[in-house]
PDB file of N, CA, C and O in Angstrom:
ATOM      1  N   MET A   1      31.080   0.610  -4.644  1.00  0.00           N
ATOM      2  CA  MET A   1      31.467   1.345  -3.792  1.00  0.00           C
ATOM      3  C   MET A   1      30.416   1.346  -2.005  1.00  0.00           C
ATOM      4  O   MET A   1      29.227   1.218  -1.714  1.00  0.00           O
ATOM      5  N   ALA A   2      31.538   1.538  -1.327  1.00  0.00           N
ATOM      6  CA  ALA A   2      31.433   0.938  -0.084  1.00  0.00           C
ATOM      7  C   ALA A   2      30.694   2.745   0.389  1.00  0.00           C
ATOM      8  O   ALA A   2      31.111   3.869   0.110  1.00  0.00           O
ATOM      9  N   ASN A   3      29.495   2.290   1.174  1.00  0.00           N
ATOM     10  CA  ASN A   3      29.012   3.546   2.243  1.00  0.00           C
ATOM     11  C   ASN A   3      29.096   3.327   3.671  1.00  0.00           C
ATOM     12  O   ASN A   3      28.457   2.441   4.238  1.00  0.00           O
ATOM     13  N   LEU A   4      29.914   4.164   4.280  1.00  0.00           N
ATOM     14  CA  LEU A   4      29.762   4.385   5.711  1.00  0.00           C
ATOM     15  C   LEU A   4      29.006   4.706   5.949  1.00  0.00           C
ATOM     16  O   LEU A   4      28.390   5.564   5.317  1.00  0.00           O
ATOM     17  N   ALA A   5      28.497   3.961   7.440  1.00  0.00           N
ATOM     18  CA  ALA A   5      26.908   4.695   8.461  1.00  0.00           C
ATOM     19  C   ALA A   5      27.209   3.963   9.829  1.00  0.00           C
ATOM     20  O   ALA A   5      27.555   2.822  10.137  1.00  0.00           O
ATOM     21  N   ARG A   6      26.961   4.977  10.419  1.00  0.00           N
ATOM     22  CA  ARG A   6      27.343   4.867  11.749  1.00  0.00           C
ATOM     23  C   ARG A   6      26.010   5.547  12.662  1.00  0.00           C
ATOM     24  O   ARG A   6      25.981   6.093  13.765  1.00  0.00           O
ATOM     25  N   SER A   7      24.802   5.196  11.521  1.00  0.00           N
ATOM     26  CA  SER A   7      23.734   6.187  12.291  1.00  0.00           C
ATOM     27  C   SER A   7      22.282   5.344  11.352  1.00  0.00           C
ATOM     28  O   SER A   7      22.384   4.726  10.292  1.00  0.00           O
ATOM     29  N   PRO A   8      21.289   5.533  11.983  1.00  0.00           N
ATOM     30  CA  PRO A   8      19.855   5.185  11.329  1.00  0.00           C
ATOM     31  C   PRO A   8      20.208   5.570  10.154  1.00  0.00           C
ATOM     32  O   PRO A   8      20.693   4.818   9.309  1.00  0.00           O
ATOM     33  N   GLU A   9      19.868   7.481   9.916  1.00  0.00           N
ATOM     34  CA  GLU A   9      19.894   7.729   9.192  1.00  0.00           C
ATOM     35  C   GLU A   9      21.085   7.614   8.341  1.00  0.00           C
ATOM     36  O   GLU A   9      21.041   8.100   7.211  1.00  0.00           O
ATOM     37  N   GLN A  10      21.891   7.165   8.660  1.00  0.00           N
ATOM     38  CA  GLN A  10      23.014   6.813   7.648  1.00  0.00           C
ATOM     39  C   GLN A  10      22.888   5.993   6.920  1.00  0.00           C
ATOM     40  O   GLN A  10      23.443   5.991   5.821  1.00  0.00           O
ATOM     41  N   ILE A  11      21.933   4.854   7.445  1.00  0.00           N
ATOM     42  CA  ILE A  11      21.559   3.482   6.554  1.00  0.00           C
ATOM     43  C   ILE A  11      20.698   3.786   6.052  1.00  0.00           C
ATOM     44  O   ILE A  11      20.757   3.429   4.876  1.00  0.00           O
ATOM     45  N   GLY A  12      19.582   4.444   6.346  1.00  0.00           N
ATOM     46  CA  GLY A  12      18.711   4.822   5.276  1.00  0.00           C
ATOM     47  C   GLY A  12      19.013   5.274   4.191  1.00  0.00           C
ATOM     48  O   GLY A  12      18.688   4.953   3.048  1.00  0.00           O
ATOM     49  N   ASN A  13      19.822   6.240   4.692  1.00  0.00           N
ATOM     50  CA  ASN A  13      20.500   7.288   3.572  1.00  0.00           C
ATOM     51  C   ASN A  13      21.198   6.516   2.297  1.00  0.00           C
ATOM     52  O   ASN A  13      20.975   6.975   1.177  1.00  0.00           O
ATOM     53  N   ALA A  14      22.125   5.235   2.450  1.00  0.00           N
ATOM     54  CA  ALA A  14      22.232   4.782   2.134  1.00  0.00           C
ATOM     55  C   ALA A  14      21.350   3.774   1.247  1.00  0.00           C
ATOM     56  O   ALA A  14      21.437   3.741   0.019  1.00  0.00           O
ATOM     57  N   ILE A  15      20.795   3.246   1.733  1.00  0.00           N
ATOM     58  CA  ILE A  15      19.086   2.722   1.203  1.00  0.00           C
ATOM     59  C   ILE A  15      19.062   2.992  -0.098  1.00  0.00           C
ATOM     60  O   ILE A  15      19.284   2.379  -1.141  1.00  0.00           O
ATOM     61  N   ARG A  16      18.532   4.742   0.423  1.00  0.00           N
ATOM     62  CA  ARG A  16      17.745   5.334  -0.567  1.00  0.00           C
ATOM     63  C   ARG A  16      18.873   5.537  -2.011  1.00  0.00           C
ATOM     64  O   ARG A  16      18.559   5.913  -3.140  1.00  0.00           O
ATOM     65  N   ARG A  17      19.586   5.332  -1.742  1.00  0.00           N
ATOM     66  CA  ARG A  17      20.666   5.920  -2.950  1.00  0.00           C
ATOM     67  C   ARG A  17      20.905   4.469  -3.455  1.00  0.00           C
ATOM     68  O   ARG A  17      21.372   4.444  -4.594  1.00  0.00           O
ATOM     69  N   ALA A  18      20.740   3.503  -3.001  1.00  0.00           N
ATOM     70  CA  ALA A  18      20.839   2.325  -3.438  1.00  0.00           C
ATOM     71  C   ALA A  18      19.453   2.106  -4.495  1.00  0.00           C
ATOM     72  O   ALA A  18      19.593   1.691  -5.646  1.00  0.00           O
ATOM     73  N   ARG A  19      18.097   2.461  -3.890  1.00  0.00           N
ATOM     74  CA  ARG A  19      17.130   1.923  -4.954  1.00  0.00           C
ATOM     75  C   ARG A  19      17.134   2.825  -5.794  1.00  0.00           C
ATOM     76  O   ARG A  19      16.981   2.503  -6.972  1.00  0.00           O
ATOM     77  N   LYS A  20      17.334   4.413  -5.391  1.00  0.00           N
ATOM     78  CA  LYS A  20      17.090   5.318  -6.553  1.00  0.00           C
ATOM     79  C   LYS A  20      18.156   5.063  -7.622  1.00  0.00           C
ATOM     80  O   LYS A  20      17.702   5.392  -8.718  1.00  0.00           O
ATOM     81  N   LYS A  21      19.330   4.627  -7.700  1.00  0.00           N
ATOM     82  CA  LYS A  21      20.448   4.141  -8.400  1.00  0.00           C
ATOM     83  C   LYS A  21      19.570   2.538  -9.438  1.00  0.00           C
ATOM     84  O   LYS A  21      20.037   2.243 -10.538  1.00  0.00           O
ATOM     85  N   ARG A  22      18.861   2.066  -9.094  1.00  0.00           N
ATOM     86  CA  ARG A  22      17.961   0.919  -9.727  1.00  0.00           C
ATOM     87  C   ARG A  22      17.099   1.488 -10.409  1.00  0.00           C
ATOM     88  O   ARG A  22      16.878   0.925 -11.481  1.00  0.00           O
ATOM     89  N   GLY A  23      16.556   2.337 -10.219  1.00  0.00           N
ATOM     90  CA  GLY A  23      15.067   2.863 -10.489  1.00  0.00           C
ATOM     91  C   GLY A  23      13.691   2.627 -10.226  1.00  0.00           C
ATOM     92  O   GLY A  23      12.610   2.774 -10.796  1.00  0.00           O
ATOM     93  N   MET A  24      14.331   2.023  -8.685  1.00  0.00           N
ATOM     94  CA  MET A  24      12.877   1.322  -7.934  1.00  0.00           C
ATOM     95  C   MET A  24      12.706   2.433  -7.034  1.00  0.00           C
ATOM     96  O   MET A  24      13.490   3.091  -6.351  1.00  0.00           O
ATOM     97  N   SER A  25      10.851   2.467  -7.317  1.00  0.00           N
ATOM     98  CA  SER A  25      10.251   3.290  -6.267  1.00  0.00           C
ATOM     99  C   SER A  25      10.245   2.134  -4.675  1.00  0.00           C
ATOM    100  O   SER A  25      10.607   0.986  -4.419  1.00  0.00           O
ATOM    101  N   GLN A  26       9.439   3.589  -3.737  1.00  0.00           N
ATOM    102  CA  GLN A  26       9.954   2.662  -2.824  1.00  0.00           C
ATOM    103  C   GLN A  26       8.609   1.702  -2.457  1.00  0.00           C
ATOM    104  O   GLN A  26       8.326   1.060  -1.445  1.00  0.00           O
ATOM    105  N   ALA A  27       7.904   1.901  -3.756  1.00  0.00           N
ATOM    106  CA  ALA A  27       6.545   0.987  -3.353  1.00  0.00           C
ATOM    107  C   ALA A  27       7.080  -0.558  -4.154  1.00  0.00           C
ATOM    108  O   ALA A  27       6.658  -1.662  -3.809  1.00  0.00           O
ATOM    109  N   GLU A  28       7.833  -0.385  -4.992  1.00  0.00           N
ATOM    110  CA  GLU A  28       8.436  -1.571  -6.030  1.00  0.00           C
ATOM    111  C   GLU A  28       9.154  -2.131  -4.764  1.00  0.00           C
ATOM    112  O   GLU A  28       8.609  -3.152  -4.344  1.00  0.00           O
ATOM    113  N   LEU A  29      10.297  -1.696  -4.014  1.00  0.00           N
ATOM    114  CA  LEU A  29      10.899  -2.031  -3.792  1.00  0.00           C
ATOM    115  C   LEU A  29      10.030  -2.803  -1.993  1.00  0.00           C
ATOM    116  O   LEU A  29      10.675  -3.637  -1.358  1.00  0.00           O
ATOM    117  N   GLY A  30       8.806  -2.395  -1.551  1.00  0.00           N
ATOM    118  CA  GLY A  30       8.246  -3.225  -0.763  1.00  0.00           C
ATOM    119  C   GLY A  30       7.972  -4.076  -1.382  1.00  0.00           C
ATOM    120  O   GLY A  30       8.368  -5.217  -1.144  1.00  0.00           O
ATOM    121  N   GLU A  31       7.106  -3.723  -2.492  1.00  0.00           N
ATOM    122  CA  GLU A  31       6.389  -5.273  -3.473  1.00  0.00           C
ATOM    123  C   GLU A  31       7.921  -6.339  -2.739  1.00  0.00           C
ATOM    124  O   GLU A  31       7.884  -7.106  -1.777  1.00  0.00           O
ATOM    125  N   LYS A  32       8.803  -6.081  -3.396  1.00  0.00           N
ATOM    126  CA  LYS A  32       9.687  -6.901  -3.984  1.00  0.00           C
ATOM    127  C   LYS A  32       9.922  -8.285  -2.535  1.00  0.00           C
ATOM    128  O   LYS A  32      10.083  -9.503  -2.614  1.00  0.00           O
ATOM    129  N   THR A  33       9.809  -7.034  -0.955  1.00  0.00           N
ATOM    130  CA  THR A  33      10.731  -7.314   0.274  1.00  0.00           C
ATOM    131  C   THR A  33       9.095  -7.882   0.826  1.00  0.00           C
ATOM    132  O   THR A  33       9.361  -8.485   1.865  1.00  0.00           O
ATOM    133  N   GLY A  34       8.096  -7.935   0.686  1.00  0.00           N
ATOM    134  CA  GLY A  34       6.954  -7.745   1.170  1.00  0.00           C
ATOM    135  C   GLY A  34       6.627  -6.987   2.160  1.00  0.00           C
ATOM    136  O   GLY A  34       5.760  -7.369   2.946  1.00  0.00           O
ATOM    137  N   LEU A  35       7.175  -5.927   2.294  1.00  0.00           N
ATOM    138  CA  LEU A  35       6.707  -4.710   3.329  1.00  0.00           C
ATOM    139  C   LEU A  35       6.226  -3.625   2.383  1.00  0.00           C
ATOM    140  O   LEU A  35       6.316  -3.386   1.179  1.00  0.00           O
ATOM    141  N   ARG A  36       5.525  -2.923   3.750  1.00  0.00           N
ATOM    142  CA  ARG A  36       4.774  -1.855   3.154  1.00  0.00           C
ATOM    143  C   ARG A  36       5.302  -0.614   2.513  1.00  0.00           C
ATOM    144  O   ARG A  36       6.290  -0.304   3.178  1.00  0.00           O
ATOM    145  N   GLN A  37       5.160   0.100   1.716  1.00  0.00           N
ATOM    146  CA  GLN A  37       5.817   1.315   1.516  1.00  0.00           C
ATOM    147  C   GLN A  37       5.929   2.279   2.542  1.00  0.00           C
ATOM    148  O   GLN A  37       6.856   3.052   2.304  1.00  0.00           O
ATOM    149  N   GLY A  38       5.258   2.554   3.728  1.00  0.00           N
ATOM    150  CA  GLY A  38       5.144   3.372   5.047  1.00  0.00           C
ATOM    151  C   GLY A  38       6.566   2.788   5.185  1.00  0.00           C
ATOM    152  O   GLY A  38       7.335   3.747   5.255  1.00  0.00           O
ATOM    153  N   THR A  39       7.130   1.818   5.242  1.00  0.00           N
ATOM    154  CA  THR A  39       7.764   0.577   6.140  1.00  0.00           C
ATOM    155  C   THR A  39       9.443   1.333   5.758  1.00  0.00           C
ATOM    156  O   THR A  39      10.367   1.807   6.419  1.00  0.00           O
ATOM    157  N   ILE A  40       9.137   1.093   4.296  1.00  0.00           N
ATOM    158  CA  ILE A  40      10.432   1.273   3.564  1.00  0.00           C
ATOM    159  C   ILE A  40      10.449   2.921   3.739  1.00  0.00           C
ATOM    160  O   ILE A  40      11.326   3.267   4.530  1.00  0.00           O
ATOM    161  N   SER A  41       9.873   3.744   3.321  1.00  0.00           N
ATOM    162  CA  SER A  41       9.923   5.060   3.883  1.00  0.00           C
ATOM    163  C   SER A  41       9.979   5.300   5.116  1.00  0.00           C
ATOM    164  O   SER A  41      10.055   6.526   5.199  1.00  0.00           O
ATOM    165  N   LEU A  42       9.987   4.851   6.140  1.00  0.00           N
ATOM    166  CA  LEU A  42      10.448   4.940   7.953  1.00  0.00           C
ATOM    167  C   LEU A  42      12.144   4.512   7.974  1.00  0.00           C
ATOM    168  O   LEU A  42      12.937   5.271   8.530  1.00  0.00           O
ATOM    169  N   ILE A  43      12.527   3.469   7.441  1.00  0.00           N
ATOM    170  CA  ILE A  43      13.710   2.900   7.180  1.00  0.00           C
ATOM    171  C   ILE A  43      14.580   4.047   6.045  1.00  0.00           C
ATOM    172  O   ILE A  43      15.783   4.042   6.309  1.00  0.00           O
ATOM    173  N   GLU A  44      14.424   4.465   5.532  1.00  0.00           N
ATOM    174  CA  GLU A  44      14.956   5.527   4.687  1.00  0.00           C
ATOM    175  C   GLU A  44      15.150   6.823   5.107  1.00  0.00           C
ATOM    176  O   GLU A  44      16.124   7.506   4.792  1.00  0.00           O
ATOM    177  N   LYS A  45      13.760   7.359   6.185  1.00  0.00           N
ATOM    178  CA  LYS A  45      14.202   8.151   7.073  1.00  0.00           C
ATOM    179  C   LYS A  45      15.166   8.412   8.244  1.00  0.00           C
ATOM    180  O   LYS A  45      15.536   9.455   8.783  1.00  0.00           O
ATOM    181  N   GLY A  46      15.534   6.733   8.518  1.00  0.00           N
ATOM    182  CA  GLY A  46      16.310   6.449   9.480  1.00  0.00           C
ATOM    183  C   GLY A  46      15.751   6.057  11.611  1.00  0.00           C
ATOM    184  O   GLY A  46      16.156   5.927  12.767  1.00  0.00           O
ATOM    185  N   HIS A  47      14.538   6.063  10.656  1.00  0.00           N
ATOM    186  CA  HIS A  47      13.845   5.377  12.204  1.00  0.00           C
ATOM    187  C   HIS A  47      14.038   4.932  13.029  1.00  0.00           C
ATOM    188  O   HIS A  47      13.378   3.894  13.049  1.00  0.00           O
ATOM    189  N   PRO A  48      14.846   5.078  14.253  1.00  0.00           N
ATOM    190  CA  PRO A  48      15.704   4.206  14.896  1.00  0.00           C
ATOM    191  C   PRO A  48      14.528   2.753  15.547  1.00  0.00           C
ATOM    192  O   PRO A  48      15.247   1.884  16.040  1.00  0.00           O
ATOM    193  N   ALA A  49      13.369   2.459  15.611  1.00  0.00           N
ATOM    194  CA  ALA A  49      12.845   1.372  16.272  1.00  0.00           C
ATOM    195  C   ALA A  49      12.866   0.600  14.595  1.00  0.00           C
ATOM    196  O   ALA A  49      12.573  -0.564  14.867  1.00  0.00           O
ATOM    197  N   ALA A  50      13.007   0.649  13.470  1.00  0.00           N
ATOM    198  CA  ALA A  50      13.057  -0.927  12.390  1.00  0.00           C
ATOM    199  C   ALA A  50      14.457  -1.422  13.478  1.00  0.00           C
ATOM    200  O   ALA A  50      15.284  -1.036  14.304  1.00  0.00           O
ATOM    201  N   LYS A  51      13.868  -2.699  12.618  1.00  0.00           N
ATOM    202  CA  LYS A  51      14.171  -3.631  13.230  1.00  0.00           C
ATOM    203  C   LYS A  51      15.453  -4.512  12.472  1.00  0.00           C
ATOM    204  O   LYS A  51      14.982  -5.421  11.787  1.00  0.00           O
ATOM    205  N   LEU A  52      16.751  -4.465  12.439  1.00  0.00           N
ATOM    206  CA  LEU A  52      17.406  -5.220  12.176  1.00  0.00           C
ATOM    207  C   LEU A  52      17.271  -6.181  10.842  1.00  0.00           C
ATOM    208  O   LEU A  52      17.635  -6.112   9.668  1.00  0.00           O
ATOM    209  N   GLU A  53      16.831  -6.750  11.343  1.00  0.00           N
ATOM    210  CA  GLU A  53      15.789  -7.913  10.299  1.00  0.00           C
ATOM    211  C   GLU A  53      15.085  -7.372   9.365  1.00  0.00           C
ATOM    212  O   GLU A  53      15.440  -7.840   8.283  1.00  0.00           O
ATOM    213  N   THR A  54      14.383  -6.728   9.273  1.00  0.00           N
ATOM    214  CA  THR A  54      13.293  -5.633   8.282  1.00  0.00           C
ATOM    215  C   THR A  54      14.865  -4.896   7.554  1.00  0.00           C
ATOM    216  O   THR A  54      15.176  -5.345   6.451  1.00  0.00           O
ATOM    217  N   ILE A  55      15.408  -4.258   7.917  1.00  0.00           N
ATOM    218  CA  ILE A  55      16.785  -3.684   7.303  1.00  0.00           C
ATOM    219  C   ILE A  55      17.562  -4.732   6.424  1.00  0.00           C
ATOM    220  O   ILE A  55      17.709  -4.374   5.255  1.00  0.00           O
ATOM    221  N   LEU A  56      18.070  -5.912   6.746  1.00  0.00           N
ATOM    222  CA  LEU A  56      18.451  -7.022   6.342  1.00  0.00           C
ATOM    223  C   LEU A  56      17.564  -7.572   5.254  1.00  0.00           C
ATOM    224  O   LEU A  56      17.818  -8.230   4.245  1.00  0.00           O
ATOM    225  N   THR A  57      16.684  -7.203   5.658  1.00  0.00           N
ATOM    226  CA  THR A  57      15.627  -7.816   3.965  1.00  0.00           C
ATOM    227  C   THR A  57      15.737  -6.779   3.198  1.00  0.00           C
ATOM    228  O   THR A  57      15.726  -6.949   1.979  1.00  0.00           O
ATOM    229  N   VAL A  58      15.813  -6.010   3.526  1.00  0.00           N
ATOM    230  CA  VAL A  58      15.935  -4.421   2.150  1.00  0.00           C
ATOM    231  C   VAL A  58      17.371  -4.786   2.008  1.00  0.00           C
ATOM    232  O   VAL A  58      17.446  -4.939   0.789  1.00  0.00           O
ATOM    233  N   LEU A  59      18.378  -4.987   2.415  1.00  0.00           N
ATOM    234  CA  LEU A  59      19.360  -4.832   1.708  1.00  0.00           C
ATOM    235  C   LEU A  59      19.145  -5.709   0.585  1.00  0.00           C
ATOM    236  O   LEU A  59      19.268  -5.553  -0.630  1.00  0.00           O
ATOM    237  N   SER A  60      18.772  -6.726   1.353  1.00  0.00           N
ATOM    238  CA  SER A  60      19.024  -8.132   0.385  1.00  0.00           C
ATOM    239  C   SER A  60      18.384  -7.886  -0.498  1.00  0.00           C
ATOM    240  O   SER A  60      19.144  -8.067  -1.449  1.00  0.00           O
ATOM    241  N   ALA A  61      17.401  -7.561  -0.898  1.00  0.00           N
ATOM    242  CA  ALA A  61      16.340  -6.934  -2.201  1.00  0.00           C
ATOM    243  C   ALA A  61      17.227  -6.094  -3.078  1.00  0.00           C
ATOM    244  O   ALA A  61      17.010  -6.118  -4.289  1.00  0.00           O
ATOM    245  N   LEU A  62      18.336  -5.253  -2.535  1.00  0.00           N
ATOM    246  CA  LEU A  62      19.168  -4.131  -3.443  1.00  0.00           C
ATOM    247  C   LEU A  62      20.674  -5.142  -3.913  1.00  0.00           C
ATOM    248  O   LEU A  62      21.520  -4.863  -4.762  1.00  0.00           O
ATOM    249  N   ASP A  63      20.634  -5.754  -3.459  1.00  0.00           N
ATOM    250  CA  ASP A  63      21.559  -6.525  -3.789  1.00  0.00           C
ATOM    251  C   ASP A  63      23.106  -5.948  -2.622  1.00  0.00           C
ATOM    252  O   ASP A  63      24.321  -5.981  -2.820  1.00  0.00           O
ATOM    253  N   LEU A  64      22.552  -5.631  -1.841  1.00  0.00           N
ATOM    254  CA  LEU A  64      23.477  -5.195  -0.721  1.00  0.00           C
ATOM    255  C   LEU A  64      23.690  -6.059   0.419  1.00  0.00           C
ATOM    256  O   LEU A  64      22.944  -6.927   0.873  1.00  0.00           O
ATOM    257  N   GLU A  65      25.018  -5.615   0.869  1.00  0.00           N
ATOM    258  CA  GLU A  65      25.450  -6.477   2.298  1.00  0.00           C
ATOM    259  C   GLU A  65      25.698  -6.003   3.144  1.00  0.00           C
ATOM    260  O   GLU A  65      26.115  -4.891   2.822  1.00  0.00           O
ATOM    261  N   LEU A  66      25.739  -6.212   4.860  1.00  0.00           N
ATOM    262  CA  LEU A  66      26.181  -5.249   5.448  1.00  0.00           C
ATOM    263  C   LEU A  66      27.620  -5.786   6.580  1.00  0.00           C
ATOM    264  O   LEU A  66      27.545  -6.697   7.405  1.00  0.00           O
ATOM    265  N   ARG A  67      28.551  -5.133   6.369  1.00  0.00           N
ATOM    266  CA  ARG A  67      29.626  -5.574   7.305  1.00  0.00           C
ATOM    267  C   ARG A  67      29.910  -4.708   8.305  1.00  0.00           C
ATOM    268  O   ARG A  67      29.672  -3.502   8.258  1.00  0.00           O
ATOM    269  N   VAL A  68      30.636  -5.541   9.611  1.00  0.00           N
ATOM    270  CA  VAL A  68      30.931  -5.313  10.438  1.00  0.00           C
ATOM    271  C   VAL A  68      32.569  -4.783  10.485  1.00  0.00           C
ATOM    272  O   VAL A  68      33.338  -5.741  10.416  1.00  0.00           O
ATOM    273  N   ASN A  69      33.318  -3.325  10.598  1.00  0.00           N
ATOM    274  CA  ASN A  69      34.605  -3.730  10.580  1.00  0.00           C
ATOM    275  C   ASN A  69      34.711  -3.089  11.852  1.00  0.00           C
ATOM    276  O   ASN A  69      33.797  -2.474  12.401  1.00  0.00           O
ATOM    277  N   GLU A  70      36.557  -3.362  12.564  1.00  0.00           N
ATOM    278  CA  GLU A  70      36.666  -2.199  13.485  1.00  0.00           C
ATOM    279  C   GLU A  70      36.996  -0.848  13.328  1.00  0.00           C
ATOM    280  O   GLU A  70      37.609  -0.525  12.310  1.00  0.00           O
ATOM    281  N   ARG A  71      36.755  -0.168  13.999  1.00  0.00           N
ATOM    282  CA  ARG A  71      36.929   1.533  13.534  1.00  0.00           C
ATOM    283  C   ARG A  71      38.439   1.812  13.649  1.00  0.00           C
ATOM    284  O   ARG A  71      39.080   1.510  14.656  1.00  0.00           O
ATOM    285  N   THR A  72      39.102   2.549  12.302  1.00  0.00           N
ATOM    286  CA  THR A  72      40.292   2.618  12.649  1.00  0.00           C
ATOM    287  C   THR A  72      41.034   4.055  13.628  1.00  0.00           C
ATOM    288  O   THR A  72      40.492   4.398  14.678  1.00  0.00           O
ATOM    289  N   ARG A  73      41.676   4.420  13.362  1.00  0.00           N
ATOM    290  CA  ARG A  73      41.884   5.361  14.243  1.00  0.00           C
ATOM    291  C   ARG A  73      41.417   6.657  13.828  1.00  0.00           C
ATOM    292  O   ARG A  73      40.967   7.462  14.643  1.00  0.00           O
ATOM    293  N   GLN A  74      41.541   6.994  12.068  1.00  0.00           N
ATOM    294  CA  GLN A  74      41.395   7.972  11.489  1.00  0.00           C
ATOM    295  C   GLN A  74      39.588   7.890  11.264  1.00  0.00           C
ATOM    296  O   GLN A  74      39.005   8.842  10.745  1.00  0.00           O
ATOM    297  N   THR A  75      39.126   7.126  11.547  1.00  0.00           N
ATOM    298  CA  THR A  75      37.448   6.859  11.434  1.00  0.00           C
ATOM    299  C   THR A  75      36.863   7.639  13.183  1.00  0.00           C
ATOM    300  O   THR A  75      36.058   8.545  13.397  1.00  0.00           O
ATOM    301  N   MET A  76      37.515   6.974  13.943  1.00  0.00           N
ATOM    302  CA  MET A  76      37.232   7.930  15.531  1.00  0.00           C
ATOM    303  C   MET A  76      37.837   9.311  15.551  1.00  0.00           C
ATOM    304  O   MET A  76      37.573  10.128  16.434  1.00  0.00           O
ATOM    305  N   LEU A  77      38.702   9.554  14.492  1.00  0.00           N
ATOM    306  CA  LEU A  77      39.214  11.146  14.704  1.00  0.00           C
ATOM    307  C   LEU A  77      38.087  11.798  13.698  1.00  0.00           C
ATOM    308  O   LEU A  77      37.575  12.908  13.845  1.00  0.00           O
ATOM    309  N   ALA A  78      37.896  11.137  12.954  1.00  0.00           N
ATOM    310  CA  ALA A  78      36.407  12.102  12.158  1.00  0.00           C
ATOM    311  C   ALA A  78      35.155  11.813  12.628  1.00  0.00           C
ATOM    312  O   ALA A  78      34.090  12.322  12.278  1.00  0.00           O
ATOM    313  N   ASP A  79      35.379  10.849  13.552  1.00  0.00           N
ATOM    314  CA  ASP A  79      33.836  11.168  14.036  1.00  0.00           C
ATOM    315  C   ASP A  79      34.038  12.136  15.632  1.00  0.00           C
ATOM    316  O   ASP A  79      33.217  12.965  16.024  1.00  0.00           O
ATOM    317  N   ALA A  80      35.005  11.855  16.177  1.00  0.00           N
ATOM    318  CA  ALA A  80      35.014  13.303  16.949  1.00  0.00           C
ATOM    319  C   ALA A  80      34.846  14.663  16.553  1.00  0.00           C
ATOM    320  O   ALA A  80      34.121  15.493  17.102  1.00  0.00           O
ATOM    321  N   LEU A  81      35.788  14.871  15.267  1.00  0.00           N
ATOM    322  CA  LEU A  81      35.399  15.900  14.242  1.00  0.00           C
ATOM    323  C   LEU A  81      34.241  16.809  14.486  1.00  0.00           C
ATOM    324  O   LEU A  81      34.077  17.931  14.966  1.00  0.00           O
ATOM    325  N   TRP A  82      33.357  15.682  13.858  1.00  0.00           N
ATOM    326  CA  TRP A  82      32.037  15.810  13.460  1.00  0.00           C
ATOM    327  C   TRP A  82      30.707  15.355  14.276  1.00  0.00           C
ATOM    328  O   TRP A  82      29.532  15.401  13.913  1.00  0.00           O
ATOM    329  N   GLY A  83      31.330  14.857  15.612  1.00  0.00           N
ATOM    330  CA  GLY A  83      30.590  14.904  16.859  1.00  0.00           C
ATOM    331  C   GLY A  83      29.448  13.433  17.054  1.00  0.00           C
ATOM    332  O   GLY A  83      28.428  13.192  17.700  1.00  0.00           O
ATOM    333  N   HIS A  84      30.435  12.616  15.968  1.00  0.00           N
ATOM    334  CA  HIS A  84      29.765  11.560  15.918  1.00  0.00           C
ATOM    335  C   HIS A  84      29.967  10.583  17.030  1.00  0.00           C
ATOM    336  O   HIS A  84      30.309  11.182  18.050  1.00  0.00           O
ATOM    337  N   GLY A  85      29.889   9.455  17.175  1.00  0.00           N
ATOM    338  CA  GLY A  85      30.368   8.136  18.319  1.00  0.00           C
ATOM    339  C   GLY A  85      28.842   8.225  19.624  1.00  0.00           C
ATOM    340  O   GLY A  85      27.631   8.426  19.531  1.00  0.00           O
ATOM    341  N   LYS A  86      30.076   7.868  21.037  1.00  0.00           N
ATOM    342  CA  LYS A  86      28.832   7.477  21.600  1.00  0.00           C
ATOM    343  C   LYS A  86      27.980   8.686  22.483  1.00  0.00           C
ATOM    344  O   LYS A  86      28.820   9.274  23.163  1.00  0.00           O
ATOM    345  N   LYS A  87      27.104   9.056  22.630  1.00  0.00           N
ATOM    346  CA  LYS A  87      26.309   9.589  23.365  1.00  0.00           C
ATOM    347  C   LYS A  87      25.703   9.594  24.726  1.00  0.00           C
ATOM    348  O   LYS A  87      24.843  10.425  25.016  1.00  0.00           O
TER     349      LYS A  87
END
């Protein structure tokens, strides 16, 4: 199932859901990635300073991938409705 994420918080939520689905703790994911548990926590909370390289490492450890797609008219309308998008 694909998760649509347009903010650090949404990416963090997707990572948290995937980790929990696999029955892993933050500490276990940290061990698997070589990151501290605190770093995993910050990523899952959507900390804006998280490095892309670190996020990609976490995604890989969870057997997830990052895809970049063009926005459709439907997603742009949804963004306008929900107040997402450009700031």
